[in-house]
C-alpha positions as CSV (number, residue, x, y, z in Angstrom):
1,X,-42.3,122.8,47.7
2,X,-45.1,123.3,45.2
3,X,-43.9,123.6,41.6
4,X,-45.6,127.0,41.4
5,X,-43.6,128.3,44.4
6,X,-40.4,126.9,42.9
7,X,-41.1,128.7,39.6
8,X,-41.7,131.9,41.5
9,X,-38.4,131.5,43.3
10,X,-36.6,130.8,40.0
11,X,-38.0,134.1,38.6
12,X,-36.8,136.0,41.6
13,X,-33.2,134.6,41.6
14,X,-30.7,137.4,41.3
15,X,-27.8,135.3,40.1
16,X,-27.0,132.0,38.5
17,X,-25.7,130.5,41.7
18,X,-29.0,131.1,43.4
19,X,-30.9,130.0,40.4
20,X,-29.1,126.6,40.2
21,X,-29.5,126.2,44.0
22,X,-33.3,126.6,43.7
23,X,-33.5,124.2,40.8
24,X,-31.4,121.5,42.3
25,X,-33.2,121.7,45.6
26,X,-36.6,121.3,43.8
27,X,-35.6,118.3,41.6
28,X,-34.0,116.6,44.6
29,X,-37.4,116.4,46.2
30,X,-38.2,114.0,43.3
31,X,-35.1,112.0,44.1
32,X,-32.7,113.5,41.6
33,X,-29.7,114.7,43.5
34,X,-27.4,114.9,40.4
35,X,-27.9,117.7,37.8
36,X,-25.9,118.8,34.9
37,X,-26.6,121.7,32.4
38,X,-24.9,121.4,29.0
39,X,-24.9,124.2,26.5
40,X,-25.0,122.0,23.4
41,X,-24.6,124.9,21.0
42,X,-22.9,128.3,21.3
43,X,-25.0,130.9,23.0
44,X,-23.6,134.1,21.4
45,X,-26.2,136.5,23.0
46,X,-25.0,135.2,26.4
47,X,-21.4,135.3,25.2
48,X,-21.0,131.7,26.2
49,X,-19.6,128.9,24.1
50,X,-20.9,125.3,24.0
51,X,-19.9,123.6,27.2
52,X,-20.7,120.3,28.9
53,X,-21.4,120.9,32.5
54,X,-21.4,124.6,32.7
55,X,-23.5,124.0,35.8
56,X,-23.2,120.6,37.5
57,X,-23.6,118.7,40.7
58,X,-22.4,115.5,39.0
59,X,-19.3,113.9,40.5
60,X,-16.3,116.0,39.3
61,X,-14.3,112.9,38.5
62,X,-17.0,111.6,36.3
63,X,-17.3,114.8,34.3
64,X,-13.6,114.9,33.8
65,X,-13.5,111.3,32.7
66,X,-16.5,111.8,30.4
67,X,-14.8,114.7,28.6
68,X,-11.4,112.9,28.4
69,X,-13.1,110.0,26.6
70,X,-14.8,112.4,24.1
71,X,-18.2,111.1,25.1
72,X,-19.8,114.5,24.5
73,X,-19.4,113.7,20.8
74,X,-21.7,110.7,20.7
75,X,-23.5,110.6,24.0
76,X,-27.1,109.5,23.1
77,X,-28.6,111.7,25.8
78,X,-27.0,114.8,24.3
79,X,-27.9,113.7,20.8
80,X,-31.5,113.2,21.8
81,X,-31.6,116.5,23.6
82,X,-30.3,118.3,20.6
83,X,-32.9,117.0,18.1
84,X,-35.8,116.2,20.4
85,X,-38.4,118.3,22.2
86,X,-39.8,116.0,24.8
87,X,-38.3,114.8,28.1
88,X,-37.1,111.2,28.2
89,X,-35.5,108.7,30.5
90,X,-32.1,107.1,29.8
91,X,-33.8,103.7,29.9
92,X,-36.1,104.7,27.1
93,X,-33.0,105.4,24.9
94,X,-31.6,102.1,25.9
95,X,-34.8,100.3,24.9
96,X,-35.8,102.3,21.8
97,X,-32.6,103.3,20.1
98,X,-30.0,101.2,18.3
99,X,-27.0,102.1,20.4
100,X,-23.4,101.5,19.4
101,X,-21.1,99.5,21.7
102,X,-19.4,102.7,22.8
103,X,-22.8,104.2,23.8
104,X,-23.8,101.1,25.7
105,X,-20.5,101.3,27.6
106,X,-21.1,104.9,28.4
107,X,-24.4,104.0,30.1
108,X,-22.8,101.2,32.0
109,X,-20.0,103.4,33.2
110,X,-22.5,106.1,34.3
111,X,-24.2,103.4,36.4
112,X,-20.8,102.6,37.9
113,X,-20.4,106.3,38.7
114,X,-23.7,106.2,40.7
115,X,-25.7,108.0,38.1
116,X,-28.9,106.0,38.1
117,X,-32.4,106.4,36.7
118,X,-31.3,109.2,34.5
119,X,-33.5,111.7,32.7
120,X,-32.8,113.9,29.7
121,X,-34.4,117.4,29.3
122,X,-34.1,119.0,25.8
123,X,-34.0,122.8,26.0
124,X,-34.3,125.2,23.0
125,X,-33.7,128.9,23.3
126,X,-33.8,132.0,21.1
127,X,-31.9,132.1,17.9
128,X,-31.8,128.3,17.5
129,X,-29.7,127.7,20.6
130,X,-29.8,124.2,22.1
131,X,-29.1,123.0,25.7
132,X,-29.9,120.1,27.8
133,X,-30.2,119.0,31.4
134,X,-29.2,115.6,32.7
135,X,-30.7,114.4,36.0
136,X,-29.8,111.3,37.9
137,X,-30.1,109.7,41.3
138,X,-27.0,108.7,43.3
139,X,-29.0,106.0,45.1
140,X,-31.3,104.7,42.4
141,X,-34.6,102.9,42.8
142,X,-36.7,105.7,41.3
143,X,-39.6,105.1,39.0
144,X,-40.7,108.4,37.5
145,X,-44.2,108.5,36.0
146,X,-45.1,110.6,32.9
147,X,-46.8,113.4,34.9
148,X,-43.8,113.8,37.1
149,X,-41.5,113.8,34.1
150,X,-43.4,116.6,32.5
151,X,-43.5,118.5,35.7
152,X,-39.7,118.3,35.8
153,X,-39.6,119.3,32.2
154,X,-41.7,122.4,32.8
155,X,-39.5,123.4,35.8
156,X,-36.4,122.9,33.7
157,X,-37.7,125.0,30.9
158,X,-38.5,127.8,33.3
159,X,-35.0,127.4,34.8
160,X,-33.4,127.8,31.3
161,X,-35.5,130.9,30.6
162,X,-34.4,132.4,33.8
163,X,-30.8,131.4,33.0
164,X,-31.1,133.4,29.8
165,X,-32.6,136.4,31.6
166,X,-29.8,136.6,34.1
167,X,-27.0,136.0,31.6
168,X,-28.1,137.9,28.5
169,X,-25.8,140.8,27.9
170,X,-27.6,144.2,27.3
171,X,-25.5,144.9,24.3
172,X,-26.6,141.6,22.6
173,X,-30.3,141.8,23.6
174,X,-32.6,142.4,20.7
175,X,-35.4,144.9,20.8
176,X,-38.2,143.9,23.2
177,X,-40.8,141.7,21.5
178,X,-44.1,143.5,21.0
179,X,-47.2,141.2,21.2
180,X,-50.6,142.3,20.1
181,X,-53.5,142.1,22.6
182,X,-54.8,139.0,20.8
183,X,-51.4,137.3,20.8
184,X,-51.0,138.0,24.5
185,X,-54.5,136.6,25.1
186,X,-53.8,133.4,23.1
187,X,-50.4,132.9,24.7
188,X,-51.9,133.2,28.1
189,X,-54.5,130.5,27.3
190,X,-51.8,128.3,25.8
191,X,-49.7,128.7,28.9
192,X,-52.7,127.5,31.0
193,X,-52.5,124.2,29.2
194,X,-55.2,124.5,26.5
195,X,-54.6,123.2,23.0
196,X,-55.0,125.5,20.0
197,X,-58.4,124.0,19.3
198,X,-59.5,124.6,22.9
199,X,-58.3,128.2,22.8
200,X,-60.3,128.7,19.6
201,X,-63.4,127.3,21.4
202,X,-62.8,129.5,24.5
203,X,-62.4,132.7,22.5
204,X,-65.1,131.8,19.9
205,X,-62.7,132.2,17.0
206,X,-61.5,129.8,14.3
207,X,-58.7,127.4,14.8
208,X,-57.0,129.0,11.8
209,X,-57.0,132.4,13.6
210,X,-55.4,130.8,16.7
211,X,-52.8,129.0,14.6
212,X,-52.0,132.2,12.7
213,X,-51.4,134.2,15.9
214,X,-49.4,131.3,17.4
215,X,-47.1,131.2,14.4
216,X,-46.6,134.9,14.8
217,X,-45.8,134.5,18.5
218,X,-43.2,131.8,17.7
219,X,-41.6,133.9,15.0
220,X,-41.3,136.9,17.4
221,X,-39.7,134.8,20.1
222,X,-37.5,133.1,17.4
223,X,-38.4,129.6,18.6
224,X,-40.3,126.7,17.1
225,X,-41.7,125.5,20.5
226,X,-44.9,126.8,22.2
227,X,-43.5,125.6,25.5
228,X,-40.3,127.6,25.1
229,X,-42.3,130.7,24.0
230,X,-44.5,130.4,27.1
231,X,-41.5,130.0,29.5
232,X,-39.6,132.9,27.9
233,X,-42.7,135.1,27.9
234,X,-43.3,134.3,31.6
235,X,-39.7,134.9,32.6
236,X,-39.6,138.2,30.8
237,X,-42.9,139.5,32.2
238,X,-45.1,139.3,29.1
239,X,-47.6,137.0,30.8
240,X,-48.1,135.7,34.4
241,X,-49.0,132.2,35.2
242,X,-51.9,131.9,37.6
């Protein structure tokens, strides 16, 4: 399935069960048959508390063991997802971070539970909310290149935006964001993959003007991430991805 088709399917999902089914089916095509969504922070507008594995295809026994050991308190994957913005592999954390003995044991035990070649996907939502997705292969032997990693990240961000759209309670939903025509135009070009400098060149305006409108967009969507703003704007119908 093309990633564009998968994103269209995510946006059409009527409930969380169908949404998760589409997402897991798509990432499995890349070799990742184990998926777990963790709400790292409370999501008050969704009336959902922080929860590890609110959606999961991980082995149930592993999730139960993980929580019984209190691994959610110092799991380096969760910690990186909470403070980072870029997707990463578990092996990158092993190589680049100074892990405690307990964290190294956690990775070893995950391998024993047949969670191989893991990926971590940071997710940042409205109002400062944080979540993360863990992906792994039960068979191993994967070697995910950077373009594929970013494709999975973009798919995951769209999944999270649609998760919000389905779960957000009408009573907690803030007034609809109003974008100016210029903000909509700039957001559409940013969504196409252009940098702010490239958008400025395309629209024949200054970089400062693009940056000003981009900051306004982020403020309106209450996020510090252009990627998050793009995915929420797409999921909520402000812009359409070609």
